[in-house]
C-alpha positions as CSV (number, residue, x, y, z in Angstrom):
1,X,-13.4,0.8,-6.4
2,X,-12.2,0.0,-3.0
3,X,-10.7,3.0,-1.2
4,X,-9.2,3.6,2.2
5,X,-10.4,6.4,4.5
6,X,-7.8,8.9,3.2
7,X,-9.1,12.4,3.1
8,X,-8.9,12.7,-0.7
9,X,-11.1,9.6,-1.0
10,X,-13.8,11.1,1.2
11,X,-13.7,14.8,0.3
12,X,-17.0,16.3,-0.6
13,X,-15.4,17.9,-3.7
14,X,-14.3,14.5,-5.1
15,X,-15.9,14.1,-8.5
16,X,-16.9,10.4,-8.9
17,X,-18.0,9.3,-12.4
18,X,-21.4,7.7,-12.7
19,X,-19.9,4.3,-13.6
20,X,-17.7,4.2,-10.5
21,X,-18.9,3.2,-7.0
22,X,-16.6,3.7,-4.0
23,X,-16.4,1.0,-1.3
24,X,-14.5,2.3,1.8
25,X,-12.4,-0.2,3.7
26,X,-13.1,-0.9,7.3
27,X,-10.9,0.9,9.8
28,X,-7.8,-1.0,11.0
29,X,-8.1,-3.7,8.3
30,X,-4.7,-4.0,6.7
31,X,-5.5,-7.6,5.5
32,X,-7.9,-6.0,3.1
33,X,-5.4,-3.5,1.8
34,X,-2.0,-5.4,1.2
35,X,-0.1,-2.2,0.4
36,X,-0.4,-1.2,4.0
37,X,1.7,-4.3,4.9
38,X,4.3,-3.2,2.3
39,X,4.5,0.2,4.0
40,X,4.9,-1.5,7.4
41,X,7.7,-3.6,6.0
42,X,9.4,-0.5,4.5
43,X,9.2,1.3,7.9
44,X,10.4,-1.7,9.9
45,X,13.3,-2.7,7.7
46,X,14.4,0.7,6.4
47,X,13.8,3.2,9.1
48,X,14.5,1.7,12.5
49,X,15.9,4.0,15.2
50,X,17.6,6.4,12.9
51,X,17.7,10.1,12.6
52,X,18.2,11.6,9.1
53,X,20.0,14.9,8.6
54,X,17.8,15.9,5.6
55,X,14.6,15.0,3.8
56,X,16.8,14.1,0.8
57,X,18.4,11.3,2.9
58,X,15.0,10.0,3.9
59,X,13.9,10.0,0.3
60,X,17.1,8.1,-0.7
61,X,16.5,5.5,1.9
62,X,12.8,5.1,0.9
63,X,13.9,4.6,-2.7
64,X,16.5,2.0,-1.7
65,X,13.9,0.1,0.5
66,X,11.3,0.1,-2.3
67,X,13.8,-1.0,-4.9
68,X,14.8,-3.9,-2.7
69,X,11.1,-4.9,-2.3
70,X,10.6,-4.5,-6.1
71,X,13.5,-6.9,-6.8
72,X,12.4,-9.5,-4.1
73,X,9.3,-11.1,-5.4
74,X,9.4,-13.9,-2.8
75,X,9.4,-11.4,0.0
76,X,6.5,-9.3,-1.4
77,X,4.6,-12.5,-2.0
78,X,5.1,-13.6,1.6
79,X,3.8,-10.3,2.8
80,X,0.8,-9.9,0.5
81,X,0.2,-13.2,-1.2
82,X,-2.9,-14.4,0.6
83,X,-4.8,-17.1,-1.1
84,X,-7.9,-14.9,-1.6
85,X,-5.8,-12.4,-3.5
86,X,-3.9,-14.9,-5.6
87,X,-7.2,-16.6,-6.6
88,X,-8.9,-13.4,-7.9
89,X,-9.7,-13.8,-11.6
90,X,-8.6,-10.4,-13.0
91,X,-10.1,-11.2,-16.4
92,X,-13.6,-11.6,-15.0
93,X,-16.1,-9.1,-16.2
């Protein structure tokens, strides 16, 4: 399983089953973790130069931005659809 360097992926108390091996991503390698680019898109398009009066308003905006991404397959494909990802055979054993 490929993991980023989040604290919960590297914690000493993390119980990893015997049939799972963790492969940490290299630092600063968003091209290996496409979801990072989705978060960048959400930050750039949904949260530019604005102050929110409450956490609830931030959550509402985040939900709106993520819904718009969910509905716009072409946009998500343009952000994350690299040839090496699209060509992965998910049915391979």
